[in-house]
Each structure stands twice: as structure tokens, then as C-alpha cells.
CHARMM-style PDB file with segment names, atoms N, HN, CA, C and O in Angstrom:
ATOM      1  N   MET     1       0.701  -1.582  -0.562  1.00  0.00      PROA
ATOM      2  CA  MET     1       0.401  -0.165   0.323  1.00  0.00      PROA
ATOM      3  C   MET     1       0.781   1.385  -0.002  1.00  0.00      PROA
ATOM      4  O   MET     1       2.008   1.433  -0.087  1.00  0.00      PROA
ATOM      5  N   ILE     2       0.295   2.483  -0.185  1.00  0.00      PROA
ATOM      6  HN  ILE     2      -0.702   2.445  -0.116  1.00  0.00      PROA
ATOM      7  CA  ILE     2       1.048   3.463  -0.855  1.00  0.00      PROA
ATOM      8  C   ILE     2       0.585   4.672  -0.034  1.00  0.00      PROA
ATOM      9  O   ILE     2      -0.604   4.991   0.006  1.00  0.00      PROA
ATOM     10  N   SER     3       1.693   5.440   0.721  1.00  0.00      PROA
ATOM     11  HN  SER     3       2.658   5.181   0.689  1.00  0.00      PROA
ATOM     12  CA  SER     3       0.426   6.677   1.279  1.00  0.00      PROA
ATOM     13  C   SER     3      -0.518   6.808   0.741  1.00  0.00      PROA
ATOM     14  O   SER     3      -0.636   6.282  -0.365  1.00  0.00      PROA
ATOM     15  N   HSD     4      -1.753   7.690   1.394  1.00  0.00      PROA
ATOM     16  HN  HSD     4      -1.657   8.119   2.293  1.00  0.00      PROA
ATOM     17  CA  HSD     4      -2.182   9.041   1.345  1.00  0.00      PROA
ATOM     18  C   HSD     4      -1.282   9.930   0.482  1.00  0.00      PROA
ATOM     19  O   HSD     4      -1.352   9.685  -0.723  1.00  0.00      PROA
ATOM     20  N   GLU     5      -0.365  11.013   0.887  1.00  0.00      PROA
ATOM     21  HN  GLU     5      -0.307  11.212   1.865  1.00  0.00      PROA
ATOM     22  CA  GLU     5       0.460  11.684   0.355  1.00  0.00      PROA
ATOM     23  C   GLU     5       1.256  10.752  -0.972  1.00  0.00      PROA
ATOM     24  O   GLU     5       1.606  11.451  -1.923  1.00  0.00      PROA
ATOM     25  N   ASP     6       1.419   9.913  -1.030  1.00  0.00      PROA
ATOM     26  HN  ASP     6       1.135   9.345  -0.258  1.00  0.00      PROA
ATOM     27  CA  ASP     6       2.686   9.136  -2.272  1.00  0.00      PROA
ATOM     28  C   ASP     6       0.930   8.732  -3.833  1.00  0.00      PROA
ATOM     29  O   ASP     6       0.972   8.399  -5.017  1.00  0.00      PROA
ATOM     30  N   SER     7      -0.177   9.006  -2.935  1.00  0.00      PROA
ATOM     31  HN  SER     7      -0.211   9.276  -1.973  1.00  0.00      PROA
ATOM     32  CA  SER     7      -1.194   8.357  -4.067  1.00  0.00      PROA
ATOM     33  C   SER     7      -1.349   9.710  -4.435  1.00  0.00      PROA
ATOM     34  O   SER     7      -1.037   9.915  -5.608  1.00  0.00      PROA
ATOM     35  N   GLU     8      -1.808  10.899  -3.676  1.00  0.00      PROA
ATOM     36  HN  GLU     8      -2.061  10.733  -2.723  1.00  0.00      PROA
ATOM     37  CA  GLU     8      -1.777  12.391  -4.203  1.00  0.00      PROA
ATOM     38  C   GLU     8      -0.801  12.721  -5.676  1.00  0.00      PROA
ATOM     39  O   GLU     8      -1.295  12.987  -6.772  1.00  0.00      PROA
ATOM     40  N   ARG     9       0.888  12.614  -5.333  1.00  0.00      PROA
ATOM     41  HN  ARG     9       1.289  12.399  -4.443  1.00  0.00      PROA
ATOM     42  CA  ARG     9       1.474  12.570  -5.693  1.00  0.00      PROA
ATOM     43  C   ARG     9       1.278  11.726  -7.547  1.00  0.00      PROA
ATOM     44  O   ARG     9       0.968  12.398  -8.532  1.00  0.00      PROA
ATOM     45  N   LEU    10       1.507  10.435  -7.586  1.00  0.00      PROA
ATOM     46  HN  LEU    10       1.758   9.890  -6.786  1.00  0.00      PROA
ATOM     47  CA  LEU    10       1.426   9.171  -8.270  1.00  0.00      PROA
ATOM     48  C   LEU    10      -0.537  10.383  -9.183  1.00  0.00      PROA
ATOM     49  O   LEU    10      -0.476  10.760 -10.353  1.00  0.00      PROA
ATOM     50  N   ASN    11      -1.521  10.604  -8.527  1.00  0.00      PROA
ATOM     51  HN  ASN    11      -1.571  10.297  -7.577  1.00  0.00      PROA
ATOM     52  CA  ASN    11      -2.202  11.249  -9.456  1.00  0.00      PROA
ATOM     53  C   ASN    11      -2.058  12.215 -10.107  1.00  0.00      PROA
ATOM     54  O   ASN    11      -2.393  12.248 -11.291  1.00  0.00      PROA
ATOM     55  N   GLN    12      -1.487  13.298  -9.432  1.00  0.00      PROA
ATOM     56  HN  GLN    12      -1.214  13.272  -8.470  1.00  0.00      PROA
ATOM     57  CA  GLN    12      -1.225  14.163  -9.831  1.00  0.00      PROA
ATOM     58  C   GLN    12      -0.201  13.925 -11.182  1.00  0.00      PROA
ATOM     59  O   GLN    12      -0.555  14.180 -12.333  1.00  0.00      PROA
ATOM     60  N   ALA    13       0.969  13.454 -10.853  1.00  0.00      PROA
ATOM     61  HN  ALA    13       1.256  13.247  -9.918  1.00  0.00      PROA
ATOM     62  CA  ALA    13       1.831  12.903 -11.794  1.00  0.00      PROA
ATOM     63  C   ALA    13       1.118  12.317 -13.100  1.00  0.00      PROA
ATOM     64  O   ALA    13       1.291  13.047 -14.076  1.00  0.00      PROA
ATOM     65  N   VAL    14       0.344  11.152 -13.352  1.00  0.00      PROA
ATOM     66  HN  VAL    14       0.204  10.559 -12.560  1.00  0.00      PROA
ATOM     67  CA  VAL    14      -0.994  10.777 -14.231  1.00  0.00      PROA
ATOM     68  C   VAL    14      -1.334  11.146 -14.721  1.00  0.00      PROA
ATOM     69  O   VAL    14      -1.161  10.721 -15.864  1.00  0.00      PROA
ATOM     70  N   GLU    15      -2.536  12.778 -14.529  1.00  0.00      PROA
ATOM     71  HN  GLU    15      -2.677  13.123 -13.601  1.00  0.00      PROA
ATOM     72  CA  GLU    15      -2.755  13.708 -14.303  1.00  0.00      PROA
ATOM     73  C   GLU    15      -1.640  14.800 -16.129  1.00  0.00      PROA
ATOM     74  O   GLU    15      -1.716  15.251 -17.271  1.00  0.00      PROA
ATOM     75  N   GLN    16      -0.953  14.588 -15.125  1.00  0.00      PROA
ATOM     76  HN  GLN    16      -0.891  14.221 -14.197  1.00  0.00      PROA
ATOM     77  CA  GLN    16       0.018  15.609 -16.244  1.00  0.00      PROA
ATOM     78  C   GLN    16       0.314  14.735 -17.321  1.00  0.00      PROA
ATOM     79  O   GLN    16       0.317  15.374 -18.373  1.00  0.00      PROA
ATOM     80  N   LEU    17       0.609  13.312 -17.515  1.00  0.00      PROA
ATOM     81  HN  LEU    17       0.607  12.793 -16.660  1.00  0.00      PROA
ATOM     82  CA  LEU    17       0.872  13.085 -19.043  1.00  0.00      PROA
ATOM     83  C   LEU    17       0.097  13.363 -19.694  1.00  0.00      PROA
ATOM     84  O   LEU    17      -1.066  13.697 -19.468  1.00  0.00      PROA
ATOM     85  N   PRO    18       0.991  13.194 -21.134  1.00  0.00      PROA
ATOM     86  CA  PRO    18       0.117  13.636 -22.279  1.00  0.00      PROA
ATOM     87  C   PRO    18      -0.634  12.496 -22.563  1.00  0.00      PROA
ATOM     88  O   PRO    18      -0.367  11.334 -22.254  1.00  0.00      PROA
ATOM     89  N   ASP    19      -1.982  13.097 -23.425  1.00  0.00      PROA
ATOM     90  HN  ASP    19      -2.199  14.040 -23.676  1.00  0.00      PROA
ATOM     91  CA  ASP    19      -2.994  11.788 -23.594  1.00  0.00      PROA
ATOM     92  C   ASP    19      -2.994  10.618 -24.367  1.00  0.00      PROA
ATOM     93  O   ASP    19      -4.079  10.046 -24.260  1.00  0.00      PROA
ATOM     94  N   LYS    20      -2.290  10.098 -25.023  1.00  0.00      PROA
ATOM     95  HN  LYS    20      -1.408  10.563 -25.109  1.00  0.00      PROA
ATOM     96  CA  LYS    20      -1.488   9.509 -25.411  1.00  0.00      PROA
ATOM     97  C   LYS    20      -0.780   8.136 -24.844  1.00  0.00      PROA
ATOM     98  O   LYS    20      -0.729   6.954 -25.186  1.00  0.00      PROA
ATOM     99  N   TYR    21      -0.282   8.927 -23.824  1.00  0.00      PROA
ATOM    100  HN  TYR    21      -0.323   9.886 -23.546  1.00  0.00      PROA
ATOM    101  CA  TYR    21       0.500   8.324 -22.545  1.00  0.00      PROA
ATOM    102  C   TYR    21      -0.628   7.974 -21.704  1.00  0.00      PROA
ATOM    103  O   TYR    21      -0.617   6.796 -21.347  1.00  0.00      PROA
ATOM    104  N   ARG    22      -1.755   8.787 -21.223  1.00  0.00      PROA
ATOM    105  HN  ARG    22      -1.765   9.744 -21.513  1.00  0.00      PROA
ATOM    106  CA  ARG    22      -2.345   8.682 -20.315  1.00  0.00      PROA
ATOM    107  C   ARG    22      -3.733   7.686 -20.408  1.00  0.00      PROA
ATOM    108  O   ARG    22      -4.053   6.870 -19.543  1.00  0.00      PROA
ATOM    109  N   VAL    23      -4.357   7.915 -21.477  1.00  0.00      PROA
ATOM    110  HN  VAL    23      -4.097   8.578 -22.179  1.00  0.00      PROA
ATOM    111  CA  VAL    23      -5.576   7.192 -22.082  1.00  0.00      PROA
ATOM    112  C   VAL    23      -4.885   5.865 -21.623  1.00  0.00      PROA
ATOM    113  O   VAL    23      -5.466   5.428 -20.629  1.00  0.00      PROA
ATOM    114  N   PRO    24      -3.432   4.773 -22.170  1.00  0.00      PROA
ATOM    115  CA  PRO    24      -3.465   3.314 -22.083  1.00  0.00      PROA
ATOM    116  C   PRO    24      -2.954   3.565 -20.750  1.00  0.00      PROA
ATOM    117  O   PRO    24      -2.031   2.755 -20.664  1.00  0.00      PROA
ATOM    118  N   LEU    25      -2.994   4.045 -19.935  1.00  0.00      PROA
ATOM    119  HN  LEU    25      -3.744   4.703 -20.004  1.00  0.00      PROA
ATOM    120  CA  LEU    25      -1.899   3.598 -18.594  1.00  0.00      PROA
ATOM    121  C   LEU    25      -3.366   3.765 -17.794  1.00  0.00      PROA
ATOM    122  O   LEU    25      -3.845   2.902 -17.058  1.00  0.00      PROA
ATOM    123  N   VAL    26      -4.047   5.226 -18.139  1.00  0.00      PROA
ATOM    124  HN  VAL    26      -3.658   5.927 -18.737  1.00  0.00      PROA
ATOM    125  CA  VAL    26      -5.637   4.741 -17.118  1.00  0.00      PROA
ATOM    126  C   VAL    26      -6.261   3.087 -17.763  1.00  0.00      PROA
ATOM    127  O   VAL    26      -6.395   2.090 -17.053  1.00  0.00      PROA
ATOM    128  N   LEU    27      -6.570   3.161 -19.269  1.00  0.00      PROA
ATOM    129  HN  LEU    27      -6.461   3.971 -19.845  1.00  0.00      PROA
ATOM    130  CA  LEU    27      -7.264   1.712 -18.848  1.00  0.00      PROA
ATOM    131  C   LEU    27      -6.015   0.712 -18.650  1.00  0.00      PROA
ATOM    132  O   LEU    27      -6.575  -0.376 -18.785  1.00  0.00      PROA
ATOM    133  N   ALA    28      -4.978   0.502 -18.467  1.00  0.00      PROA
ATOM    134  HN  ALA    28      -4.523   1.386 -18.358  1.00  0.00      PROA
ATOM    135  CA  ALA    28      -4.398  -1.172 -17.551  1.00  0.00      PROA
ATOM    136  C   ALA    28      -4.737  -0.691 -16.537  1.00  0.00      PROA
ATOM    137  O   ALA    28      -5.680  -1.243 -15.971  1.00  0.00      PROA
ATOM    138  N   TYR    29      -4.225   0.310 -16.006  1.00  0.00      PROA
ATOM    139  HN  TYR    29      -3.458   0.759 -16.466  1.00  0.00      PROA
ATOM    140  CA  TYR    29      -3.891   0.607 -14.187  1.00  0.00      PROA
ATOM    141  C   TYR    29      -5.454   0.740 -13.177  1.00  0.00      PROA
ATOM    142  O   TYR    29      -5.791   0.324 -12.068  1.00  0.00      PROA
ATOM    143  N   TYR    30      -5.997   1.412 -14.076  1.00  0.00      PROA
ATOM    144  HN  TYR    30      -5.723   1.749 -14.976  1.00  0.00      PROA
ATOM    145  CA  TYR    30      -7.490   1.636 -13.281  1.00  0.00      PROA
ATOM    146  C   TYR    30      -8.086   0.820 -13.254  1.00  0.00      PROA
ATOM    147  O   TYR    30      -8.383   0.198 -12.234  1.00  0.00      PROA
ATOM    148  N   ASN    31      -8.603   0.469 -14.887  1.00  0.00      PROA
ATOM    149  HN  ASN    31      -8.363   0.974 -15.716  1.00  0.00      PROA
ATOM    150  CA  ASN    31      -9.810  -0.290 -15.383  1.00  0.00      PROA
ATOM    151  C   ASN    31      -9.535  -1.773 -15.966  1.00  0.00      PROA
ATOM    152  O   ASN    31     -10.013  -2.527 -16.813  1.00  0.00      PROA
ATOM    153  N   ASP    32      -8.214  -1.745 -14.774  1.00  0.00      PROA
ATOM    154  HN  ASP    32      -7.826  -1.132 -14.086  1.00  0.00      PROA
ATOM    155  CA  ASP    32      -7.961  -3.581 -15.321  1.00  0.00      PROA
ATOM    156  C   ASP    32      -8.361  -4.220 -16.858  1.00  0.00      PROA
ATOM    157  O   ASP    32      -9.033  -5.238 -17.028  1.00  0.00      PROA
ATOM    158  N   ALA    33      -7.701  -3.252 -18.071  1.00  0.00      PROA
ATOM    159  HN  ALA    33      -7.155  -2.425 -17.933  1.00  0.00      PROA
ATOM    160  CA  ALA    33      -8.227  -3.898 -18.947  1.00  0.00      PROA
ATOM    161  C   ALA    33      -6.629  -4.621 -19.638  1.00  0.00      PROA
ATOM    162  O   ALA    33      -5.453  -4.327 -19.426  1.00  0.00      PROA
ATOM    163  N   SER    34      -7.107  -5.382 -20.285  1.00  0.00      PROA
ATOM    164  HN  SER    34      -8.063  -5.620 -20.457  1.00  0.00      PROA
ATOM    165  CA  SER    34      -6.070  -6.133 -21.294  1.00  0.00      PROA
ATOM    166  C   SER    34      -5.164  -5.343 -22.470  1.00  0.00      PROA
ATOM    167  O   SER    34      -5.704  -4.312 -22.871  1.00  0.00      PROA
ATOM    168  N   TYR    35      -4.201  -5.584 -22.926  1.00  0.00      PROA
ATOM    169  HN  TYR    35      -3.762  -6.422 -22.600  1.00  0.00      PROA
ATOM    170  CA  TYR    35      -3.487  -5.545 -24.073  1.00  0.00      PROA
ATOM    171  C   TYR    35      -4.666  -4.955 -25.347  1.00  0.00      PROA
ATOM    172  O   TYR    35      -4.955  -3.861 -25.832  1.00  0.00      PROA
ATOM    173  N   ASP    36      -5.092  -6.330 -25.518  1.00  0.00      PROA
ATOM    174  HN  ASP    36      -4.857  -7.218 -25.124  1.00  0.00      PROA
ATOM    175  CA  ASP    36      -6.161  -6.329 -26.421  1.00  0.00      PROA
ATOM    176  C   ASP    36      -6.871  -5.501 -26.687  1.00  0.00      PROA
ATOM    177  O   ASP    36      -7.116  -5.173 -27.849  1.00  0.00      PROA
ATOM    178  N   GLU    37      -7.536  -4.788 -25.321  1.00  0.00      PROA
ATOM    179  HN  GLU    37      -7.337  -5.054 -24.378  1.00  0.00      PROA
ATOM    180  CA  GLU    37      -9.498  -4.848 -25.818  1.00  0.00      PROA
ATOM    181  C   GLU    37      -8.211  -3.193 -25.162  1.00  0.00      PROA
ATOM    182  O   GLU    37      -7.654  -3.629 -24.154  1.00  0.00      PROA
ATOM    183  N   ILE    38      -8.130  -2.952 -25.205  1.00  0.00      PROA
ATOM    184  HN  ILE    38      -8.582  -2.598 -26.023  1.00  0.00      PROA
ATOM    185  CA  ILE    38      -6.093  -1.388 -24.843  1.00  0.00      PROA
ATOM    186  C   ILE    38      -6.154  -0.361 -26.693  1.00  0.00      PROA
ATOM    187  O   ILE    38      -6.430   0.779 -27.068  1.00  0.00      PROA
ATOM    188  N   ALA    39      -5.640  -1.867 -27.414  1.00  0.00      PROA
ATOM    189  HN  ALA    39      -5.417  -2.793 -27.110  1.00  0.00      PROA
ATOM    190  CA  ALA    39      -5.537  -1.962 -28.211  1.00  0.00      PROA
ATOM    191  C   ALA    39      -6.793  -1.134 -29.427  1.00  0.00      PROA
ATOM    192  O   ALA    39      -6.731  -0.108 -30.104  1.00  0.00      PROA
ATOM    193  N   THR    40      -8.140  -2.484 -29.187  1.00  0.00      PROA
ATOM    194  HN  THR    40      -8.190  -3.318 -28.637  1.00  0.00      PROA
ATOM    195  CA  THR    40      -9.434  -2.192 -29.735  1.00  0.00      PROA
ATOM    196  C   THR    40      -9.859  -0.864 -29.487  1.00  0.00      PROA
ATOM    197  O   THR    40     -10.426  -0.152 -30.316  1.00  0.00      PROA
ATOM    198  N   SER    41      -9.572  -0.551 -28.326  1.00  0.00      PROA
ATOM    199  HN  SER    41      -9.112  -1.130 -27.653  1.00  0.00      PROA
ATOM    200  CA  SER    41     -10.074   0.797 -27.824  1.00  0.00      PROA
ATOM    201  C   SER    41      -9.750   2.323 -29.032  1.00  0.00      PROA
ATOM    202  O   SER    41     -10.313   3.116 -29.787  1.00  0.00      PROA
ATOM    203  N   LEU    42      -7.928   1.772 -28.258  1.00  0.00      PROA
ATOM    204  HN  LEU    42      -7.470   1.128 -27.644  1.00  0.00      PROA
ATOM    205  CA  LEU    42      -6.989   2.965 -29.115  1.00  0.00      PROA
ATOM    206  C   LEU    42      -7.319   3.208 -30.918  1.00  0.00      PROA
ATOM    207  O   LEU    42      -7.031   4.247 -31.513  1.00  0.00      PROA
ATOM    208  N   SER    43      -7.925   2.088 -31.509  1.00  0.00      PROA
ATOM    209  HN  SER    43      -8.159   1.244 -31.026  1.00  0.00      PROA
ATOM    210  CA  SER    43      -7.959   1.924 -33.153  1.00  0.00      PROA
ATOM    211  C   SER    43      -6.345   1.515 -32.792  1.00  0.00      PROA
ATOM    212  O   SER    43      -5.724   2.576 -32.831  1.00  0.00      PROA
ATOM    213  N   THR    44      -5.382   0.353 -32.444  1.00  0.00      PROA
ATOM    214  HN  THR    44      -5.887  -0.510 -32.413  1.00  0.00      PROA
ATOM    215  CA  THR    44      -3.989   0.252 -32.483  1.00  0.00      PROA
ATOM    216  C   THR    44      -3.839  -1.261 -32.790  1.00  0.00      PROA
ATOM    217  O   THR    44      -4.605  -2.072 -33.311  1.00  0.00      PROA
ATOM    218  N   SER    45      -2.438  -1.371 -32.226  1.00  0.00      PROA
ATOM    219  HN  SER    45      -1.815  -0.712 -31.803  1.00  0.00      PROA
ATOM    220  CA  SER    45      -1.566  -2.832 -32.107  1.00  0.00      PROA
ATOM    221  C   SER    45      -1.426  -2.474 -30.513  1.00  0.00      PROA
ATOM    222  O   SER    45      -1.153  -1.642 -29.648  1.00  0.00      PROA
ATOM    223  N   ARG    46      -1.889  -3.954 -30.892  1.00  0.00      PROA
ATOM    224  HN  ARG    46      -2.111  -4.630 -31.595  1.00  0.00      PROA
ATOM    225  CA  ARG    46      -1.270  -5.025 -29.205  1.00  0.00      PROA
ATOM    226  C   ARG    46       0.341  -4.233 -29.033  1.00  0.00      PROA
ATOM    227  O   ARG    46       0.314  -3.257 -28.284  1.00  0.00      PROA
ATOM    228  N   ASN    47       1.443  -4.505 -29.533  1.00  0.00      PROA
ATOM    229  HN  ASN    47       1.464  -5.298 -30.142  1.00  0.00      PROA
ATOM    230  CA  ASN    47       2.862  -3.760 -29.681  1.00  0.00      PROA
ATOM    231  C   ASN    47       2.954  -2.064 -29.644  1.00  0.00      PROA
ATOM    232  O   ASN    47       3.661  -1.492 -28.815  1.00  0.00      PROA
ATOM    233  N   HSD    48       2.286  -1.464 -30.476  1.00  0.00      PROA
ATOM    234  HN  HSD    48       1.711  -1.928 -31.150  1.00  0.00      PROA
ATOM    235  CA  HSD    48       2.159  -0.229 -29.343  1.00  0.00      PROA
ATOM    236  C   HSD    48       1.754   0.014 -28.325  1.00  0.00      PROA
ATOM    237  O   HSD    48       2.391   0.658 -27.491  1.00  0.00      PROA
ATOM    238  N   VAL    49       0.518  -0.475 -28.140  1.00  0.00      PROA
ATOM    239  HN  VAL    49       0.001  -0.998 -28.818  1.00  0.00      PROA
ATOM    240  CA  VAL    49       0.401  -0.292 -26.428  1.00  0.00      PROA
ATOM    241  C   VAL    49       1.538  -0.217 -26.057  1.00  0.00      PROA
ATOM    242  O   VAL    49       2.262   0.760 -25.861  1.00  0.00      PROA
ATOM    243  N   GLY    50       1.781  -1.806 -25.907  1.00  0.00      PROA
ATOM    244  HN  GLY    50       1.194  -2.599 -26.066  1.00  0.00      PROA
ATOM    245  CA  GLY    50       2.260  -1.966 -24.958  1.00  0.00      PROA
ATOM    246  C   GLY    50       3.676  -0.800 -25.172  1.00  0.00      PROA
ATOM    247  O   GLY    50       4.298  -0.444 -24.171  1.00  0.00      PROA
ATOM    248  N   VAL    51       3.981  -0.398 -26.263  1.00  0.00      PROA
ATOM    249  HN  VAL    51       3.476  -0.687 -27.076  1.00  0.00      PROA
ATOM    250  CA  VAL    51       5.085   1.086 -26.151  1.00  0.00      PROA
ATOM    251  C   VAL    51       4.748   1.891 -24.739  1.00  0.00      PROA
ATOM    252  O   VAL    51       5.196   1.942 -23.594  1.00  0.00      PROA
ATOM    253  N   LEU    52       3.669   2.498 -25.533  1.00  0.00      PROA
ATOM    254  HN  LEU    52       3.305   2.457 -26.463  1.00  0.00      PROA
ATOM    255  CA  LEU    52       3.140   3.145 -25.037  1.00  0.00      PROA
ATOM    256  C   LEU    52       2.736   3.614 -23.706  1.00  0.00      PROA
ATOM    257  O   LEU    52       2.605   4.716 -23.172  1.00  0.00      PROA
ATOM    258  N   LEU    53       2.495   1.653 -23.153  1.00  0.00      PROA
ATOM    259  HN  LEU    53       2.601   0.759 -23.587  1.00  0.00      PROA
ATOM    260  CA  LEU    53       2.526   2.074 -21.485  1.00  0.00      PROA
ATOM    261  C   LEU    53       4.397   2.289 -21.044  1.00  0.00      PROA
ATOM    262  O   LEU    53       4.871   3.219 -20.392  1.00  0.00      PROA
ATOM    263  N   LEU    54       5.266   0.924 -21.744  1.00  0.00      PROA
ATOM    264  HN  LEU    54       4.880   0.168 -22.274  1.00  0.00      PROA
ATOM    265  CA  LEU    54       6.267   1.440 -21.405  1.00  0.00      PROA
ATOM    266  C   LEU    54       6.657   2.822 -20.843  1.00  0.00      PROA
ATOM    267  O   LEU    54       6.815   3.049 -19.643  1.00  0.00      PROA
ATOM    268  N   ARG    55       6.818   3.889 -22.023  1.00  0.00      PROA
ATOM    269  HN  ARG    55       6.689   3.705 -22.997  1.00  0.00      PROA
ATOM    270  CA  ARG    55       7.021   5.250 -22.411  1.00  0.00      PROA
ATOM    271  C   ARG    55       5.956   5.731 -20.887  1.00  0.00      PROA
ATOM    272  O   ARG    55       6.307   6.607 -20.096  1.00  0.00      PROA
ATOM    273  N   ALA    56       5.149   5.233 -20.810  1.00  0.00      PROA
ATOM    274  HN  ALA    56       4.864   4.521 -21.453  1.00  0.00      PROA
ATOM    275  CA  ALA    56       4.063   6.156 -20.252  1.00  0.00      PROA
ATOM    276  C   ALA    56       4.899   5.720 -18.055  1.00  0.00      PROA
ATOM    277  O   ALA    56       4.880   6.309 -16.975  1.00  0.00      PROA
ATOM    278  N   ARG    57       5.473   4.362 -18.618  1.00  0.00      PROA
ATOM    279  HN  ARG    57       5.489   3.883 -19.496  1.00  0.00      PROA
ATOM    280  CA  ARG    57       5.727   4.411 -16.769  1.00  0.00      PROA
ATOM    281  C   ARG    57       7.509   5.111 -16.594  1.00  0.00      PROA
ATOM    282  O   ARG    57       7.860   5.338 -15.436  1.00  0.00      PROA
ATOM    283  N   GLN    58       8.385   5.371 -17.568  1.00  0.00      PROA
ATOM    284  HN  GLN    58       8.100   5.187 -18.509  1.00  0.00      PROA
ATOM    285  CA  GLN    58       9.499   5.670 -17.947  1.00  0.00      PROA
ATOM    286  C   GLN    58       8.938   7.680 -17.017  1.00  0.00      PROA
ATOM    287  O   GLN    58       9.175   8.010 -15.855  1.00  0.00      PROA
ATOM    288  N   LYS    59       8.183   8.572 -18.157  1.00  0.00      PROA
ATOM    289  HN  LYS    59       7.991   8.304 -19.101  1.00  0.00      PROA
ATOM    290  CA  LYS    59       7.201   9.406 -17.346  1.00  0.00      PROA
ATOM    291  C   LYS    59       7.560   9.622 -16.363  1.00  0.00      PROA
ATOM    292  O   LYS    59       8.460  10.343 -15.934  1.00  0.00      PROA
ATOM    293  N   LEU    60       6.008   8.227 -15.401  1.00  0.00      PROA
ATOM    294  HN  LEU    60       5.277   7.641 -15.749  1.00  0.00      PROA
ATOM    295  CA  LEU    60       6.047   8.779 -14.627  1.00  0.00      PROA
ATOM    296  C   LEU    60       7.157   8.632 -13.484  1.00  0.00      PROA
ATOM    297  O   LEU    60       7.073   9.289 -12.446  1.00  0.00      PROA
ATOM    298  N   ARG    61       8.554   7.429 -13.813  1.00  0.00      PROA
ATOM    299  HN  ARG    61       8.621   6.896 -14.656  1.00  0.00      PROA
ATOM    300  CA  ARG    61       9.453   7.483 -13.231  1.00  0.00      PROA
ATOM    301  C   ARG    61      10.043   9.052 -13.337  1.00  0.00      PROA
ATOM    302  O   ARG    61       9.885   9.711 -12.310  1.00  0.00      PROA
ATOM    303  N   GLU    62      10.395   9.412 -13.936  1.00  0.00      PROA
ATOM    304  HN  GLU    62      10.524   8.877 -14.771  1.00  0.00      PROA
ATOM    305  CA  GLU    62      11.078  11.093 -14.103  1.00  0.00      PROA
ATOM    306  C   GLU    62      10.385  11.645 -13.593  1.00  0.00      PROA
ATOM    307  O   GLU    62      10.982  12.370 -12.798  1.00  0.00      PROA
ATOM    308  N   GLU    63       9.171  11.798 -13.535  1.00  0.00      PROA
ATOM    309  HN  GLU    63       8.686  11.208 -14.181  1.00  0.00      PROA
ATOM    310  CA  GLU    63       8.188  13.146 -12.580  1.00  0.00      PROA
ATOM    311  C   GLU    63       8.126  12.703 -10.801  1.00  0.00      PROA
ATOM    312  O   GLU    63       8.080  13.636 -10.000  1.00  0.00      PROA
ATOM    313  N   LEU    64       8.127  11.658 -10.422  1.00  0.00      PROA
ATOM    314  HN  LEU    64       8.164  10.899 -11.073  1.00  0.00      PROA
ATOM    315  CA  LEU    64       8.193  11.368  -9.607  1.00  0.00      PROA
ATOM    316  C   LEU    64       9.452  11.400  -8.398  1.00  0.00      PROA
ATOM    317  O   LEU    64       9.381  11.646  -7.194  1.00  0.00      PROA
ATOM    318  N   GLU    65      10.840  10.972  -9.440  1.00  0.00      PROA
ATOM    319  HN  GLU    65      10.897  10.772 -10.418  1.00  0.00      PROA
ATOM    320  CA  GLU    65      12.406  10.482  -8.427  1.00  0.00      PROA
ATOM    321  C   GLU    65      12.041  12.633  -8.021  1.00  0.00      PROA
ATOM    322  OT1 GLU    65      12.789  13.255  -7.267  1.00  0.00      PROA
TER     323      GLU     65
END
């Protein structure tokens, strides 16, 4: 579990992400959508979803350091 303060920082960092990274991240981690479901929702490939999520996590790490 993360503290309330850490949760607030994480939520703020997620909100600051560009849409192309925030949307798949929210679908994957907050809505428990699979890569295939996200790919269908975004009209993209499953591989591209993986790339978008990787980059989103990298940007979050940078923001939270």
C-alpha cells in the first residue's frame, strides 16, 4: 500500500501525462483492461500499446524522482 501523500503525487503525475500516454495507462492500471482491449479501444496494435505503456511508466518515474 502507498500512503495518501504518495497516492496524491502519483495521481497528479498521471494527470500531467500527455493523453497518448495517460489514456492507455489509466485503462491498464485503473480499469484492468488487457493490452488487446486497449488496442481495440485506441484503434492501434497490441505492440504499440506496450510501447505506450512503457513510455508512460518511464515518464512517471522521471516525474516522481
